[in-house]
C-alpha positions as CSV (number, residue, x, y, z in Angstrom):
1,M,-5.7,13.2,1.9
2,Y,-3.0,15.6,1.0
3,A,-1.6,14.0,-1.7
4,L,-4.9,13.5,-3.4
5,A,-5.9,17.3,-2.0
6,T,-2.6,17.8,-4.4
7,A,-3.4,16.1,-7.6
8,L,-7.0,17.6,-7.4
9,I,-5.6,21.0,-7.4
10,F,-2.8,20.4,-9.8
11,T,-4.9,18.5,-12.8
12,R,-8.2,20.9,-11.7
13,R,-10.3,17.7,-12.2
14,K,-12.2,16.0,-9.7
15,K,-12.4,12.2,-10.3
16,I,-10.0,10.0,-8.6
17,L,-9.6,6.0,-9.6
18,V,-8.8,3.8,-6.6
19,F,-9.4,0.0,-6.1
20,D,-11.6,-2.5,-4.4
21,R,-10.4,-3.3,-0.8
22,G,-8.0,-1.0,-0.7
23,Y,-7.0,1.3,2.3
24,H,-6.1,4.9,2.5
25,G,-6.8,5.7,6.2
26,G,-10.2,5.3,7.9
27,T,-11.6,7.9,5.8
28,M,-11.0,6.6,2.7
29,S,-11.2,2.7,2.5
30,F,-13.6,0.8,-0.3
31,P,-14.3,-2.7,1.4
32,D,-17.0,-4.9,0.2
33,K,-19.4,-3.3,2.5
34,G,-18.8,0.4,1.6
35,N,-17.0,2.6,4.4
36,P,-19.9,5.6,5.5
37,L,-17.2,7.4,6.8
38,N,-15.5,8.0,3.3
39,L,-14.7,12.1,2.4
40,P,-17.3,12.9,-0.7
41,H,-14.5,12.5,-3.4
42,D,-15.7,11.7,-7.1
43,F,-14.5,8.3,-6.3
44,I,-14.2,5.2,-9.3
45,I,-13.6,2.0,-7.9
46,G,-11.9,-0.5,-10.1
47,K,-10.8,-4.2,-9.8
48,F,-7.5,-4.5,-8.1
49,D,-4.7,-6.0,-9.9
50,S,-6.9,-6.5,-12.9
51,V,-6.3,-4.8,-16.3
52,E,-10.0,-6.1,-18.0
53,G,-11.5,-5.1,-14.6
54,T,-10.1,-1.3,-14.9
55,Q,-9.6,-0.6,-18.1
56,P,-13.2,0.2,-19.2
57,L,-13.6,2.8,-15.9
58,L,-10.2,5.5,-17.9
59,S,-11.4,8.7,-19.1
60,A,-9.6,11.8,-19.8
61,D,-11.4,13.4,-16.7
62,I,-9.6,11.0,-13.8
63,A,-7.5,13.7,-11.6
64,A,-5.6,10.7,-9.8
65,I,-5.1,7.0,-9.9
66,I,-4.3,6.1,-6.3
67,V,-3.0,2.3,-5.5
68,E,-1.3,0.3,-3.0
69,P,1.6,-2.2,-4.7
70,L,0.4,-4.8,-2.2
71,Q,-3.0,-4.3,-0.3
72,A,-2.2,-4.9,3.6
73,A,-5.8,-4.6,4.9
74,G,-7.6,-5.9,1.8
75,G,-5.9,-9.1,2.2
76,V,-2.4,-9.0,2.0
77,R,-2.8,-9.2,-1.8
78,P,0.4,-7.9,-4.0
79,A,-0.1,-6.0,-7.6
80,S,1.1,-7.5,-10.2
81,K,3.9,-5.6,-11.7
82,E,2.1,-5.6,-15.0
83,F,-1.0,-4.1,-13.4
84,L,1.0,-1.3,-12.2
85,A,2.9,-1.1,-15.4
86,F,-0.5,-0.8,-16.7
87,L,-1.5,2.3,-14.3
88,R,2.1,3.9,-15.0
89,K,0.9,3.9,-19.2
90,A,-2.7,5.1,-18.3
91,A,-1.7,8.1,-16.0
92,D,0.7,8.8,-18.9
93,E,-2.1,8.9,-21.7
94,L,-4.6,10.7,-19.3
95,D,-2.4,13.3,-17.9
96,A,-3.2,11.8,-14.7
97,I,-1.1,11.6,-11.5
98,L,-0.3,8.2,-10.1
99,I,0.0,7.9,-6.5
100,F,1.7,4.8,-4.8
101,D,0.6,4.6,-1.2
102,E,3.7,2.8,0.6
103,C,2.6,3.4,3.9
104,V,3.0,-0.1,4.6
105,T,5.0,-1.3,1.3
106,S,7.8,0.7,1.7
107,R,9.5,-1.5,4.4
108,L,9.6,-4.4,1.5
109,H,12.5,-2.9,-0.7
110,F,14.9,-0.4,0.5
111,N,13.0,1.8,-2.1
112,G,10.0,0.8,-1.7
113,M,7.8,-1.2,-3.9
114,Q,8.3,1.0,-7.2
115,G,12.0,0.7,-6.7
116,A,11.6,-3.3,-6.4
117,L,9.2,-3.7,-9.4
118,G,10.8,-0.6,-11.4
119,V,7.5,1.4,-11.8
120,I,7.9,4.8,-10.7
121,P,4.8,7.1,-9.7
122,D,4.1,10.6,-10.0
123,M,3.6,10.5,-5.9
124,T,4.3,8.6,-3.3
125,V,2.9,8.7,0.3
126,V,4.9,6.8,3.1
127,G,4.6,6.4,7.2
128,K,4.1,3.2,9.8
129,Y,7.6,2.1,10.2
130,M,9.6,5.0,8.8
131,G,8.5,6.9,12.2
132,G,10.4,4.9,14.7
133,G,7.5,3.4,16.0
134,L,5.6,6.8,16.3
135,P,3.0,7.7,14.2
136,F,4.1,9.4,11.1
137,G,3.1,10.2,7.5
138,A,4.9,12.1,4.6
139,F,3.8,12.5,1.1
140,G,6.1,14.0,-1.6
141,G,6.4,13.6,-5.8
142,R,7.4,15.3,-8.7
143,E,9.2,18.9,-8.7
144,D,6.6,20.4,-10.9
145,I,3.8,18.8,-8.5
146,M,5.3,19.6,-5.3
147,N,6.4,23.3,-6.7
148,L,2.6,24.2,-5.7
149,Y,3.7,24.2,-1.8
150,D,6.9,26.7,-2.5
151,P,6.4,30.3,-1.5
152,Y,8.9,31.3,-4.1
153,S,7.9,29.2,-6.9
154,Q,7.9,31.3,-10.2
155,G,4.6,31.2,-12.3
156,I,2.3,29.9,-9.3
157,E,-0.1,32.6,-8.3
158,N,-1.7,30.6,-5.2
159,T,0.6,28.8,-3.4
160,L,-0.6,25.7,-1.4
161,F,0.4,25.3,2.8
162,H,0.6,22.1,4.8
163,S,-0.7,23.2,8.0
164,G,-1.7,20.5,10.6
165,T,-1.8,20.5,14.9
166,F,1.0,17.5,14.6
167,N,2.9,18.7,10.9
168,G,6.3,18.9,11.8
169,N,6.5,17.3,15.4
170,I,9.6,17.5,16.6
171,F,9.3,14.3,18.7
172,T,8.0,12.1,15.7
173,L,10.6,14.0,13.0
174,N,13.5,13.0,15.7
175,A,12.6,9.4,16.0
176,A,12.4,9.4,12.2
177,I,15.8,10.6,11.6
178,A,16.8,8.1,14.4
179,A,15.2,5.4,12.6
180,S,16.5,6.1,9.1
181,K,19.9,5.6,10.3
182,L,19.6,2.2,11.1
183,V,17.4,1.3,8.3
184,T,19.6,-0.3,5.5
185,A,19.2,-2.0,2.4
186,E,20.7,-5.1,3.5
187,A,18.6,-5.2,7.0
188,L,15.3,-4.7,5.0
189,L,16.8,-7.5,2.7
190,R,17.2,-9.6,5.7
191,L,14.0,-8.4,7.0
192,N,11.9,-9.5,3.9
193,N,13.9,-12.7,3.0
194,L,12.9,-14.0,6.6
195,G,9.3,-13.3,5.7
196,D,9.5,-14.9,2.2
197,R,10.8,-18.3,4.2
198,L,8.4,-18.3,6.9
199,R,5.4,-18.0,4.5
200,G,7.0,-20.5,2.6
201,S,7.2,-23.0,5.5
202,A,4.2,-22.4,6.4
203,H,2.7,-23.9,3.0
204,A,5.4,-26.3,2.9
205,I,3.9,-27.3,6.5
206,M,0.1,-27.0,5.6
207,E,0.8,-29.7,2.7
208,A,2.8,-32.0,4.5
209,S,-0.1,-32.0,6.9
210,G,-3.2,-32.1,4.3
211,F,-4.4,-29.3,5.5
212,E,-6.2,-27.9,2.6
213,D,-8.2,-24.8,3.8
214,M,-5.8,-22.8,4.3
215,Y,-3.1,-20.4,2.1
216,F,-1.1,-17.6,2.3
217,T,-0.2,-14.6,0.7
218,G,1.9,-11.5,0.8
219,H,5.6,-10.5,-0.1
220,G,8.6,-10.1,2.0
221,S,7.5,-9.7,5.7
222,E,4.2,-8.6,4.7
223,I,2.3,-12.0,5.6
224,G,-2.1,-12.5,5.3
225,V,-3.5,-16.1,6.0
226,H,-6.5,-17.0,4.3
227,F,-9.1,-20.0,4.8
228,R,-11.0,-21.7,2.1
229,G,-14.7,-22.7,2.1
230,D,-17.4,-21.5,4.6
231,D,-16.2,-23.7,7.4
232,A,-14.0,-21.3,8.6
233,V,-14.4,-21.8,12.4
234,T,-13.9,-25.4,12.0
235,S,-11.0,-25.0,9.4
236,V,-9.0,-22.6,12.3
237,D,-9.6,-25.5,15.1
238,R,-8.2,-27.7,12.6
239,L,-4.8,-25.3,11.9
240,L,-4.7,-25.4,15.8
241,Q,-4.8,-29.0,15.7
242,C,-2.4,-29.3,13.0
243,I,0.3,-26.7,14.8
244,Q,-0.4,-29.2,17.9
245,R,0.9,-32.3,16.0
246,F,3.4,-30.3,14.6
247,V,5.1,-29.2,18.1
248,D,4.4,-32.7,19.4
249,E,6.6,-34.2,16.5
250,Y,9.3,-31.6,16.9
251,Q,9.3,-32.4,20.3
252,S,10.0,-36.0,20.3
């Protein structure tokens, strides 16, 4: 919320481009059936990972474009590098603020998905694992944007303040500091390689078992499981039978 509010103030515009099935918190999510709890911003909903479905929605009155490099709650759907690069170019042309919500995806690379893909946003939101197991959230961005919060900034008449009951919580911040000393590029690479192997092995098991109603999505340690067709309950039953057959063969 703070990242978007900052972008609106910085650009002095109101419209926010978001994407179908995106999730940016309980009051800012866009499932197929909508969310009555959403904050009353002027949202424009684009089609995730679709240049063709997003291009017609671009306009000069857009303040911010917020996107997850991989939609977690939206089905563990990764965005392509081409799509994110398109959003980067669009934001530049519109003088809009590109925000990456990396609350989940920041663990997929030591520098987040933006580092892995080489597409750098104007602002970034992080959270989840970075709190060392405790609730944690933070945002940051370009210096000229974040100067809005600096009371000593030159040329800014009314600076902003970041207040809240749990903001700067010492307990959480100490956990985050401790976690930052354990998280290394090597550790994240190992974690995400294991995720890729698990997803690939699951694909192989399903194919070998003739189970065609199930497929996997994701990147690294983010794994989504999906079922095709209208017979999802039966598909789950078939999956369990498949797993049991695999276990029986493995133990024999």
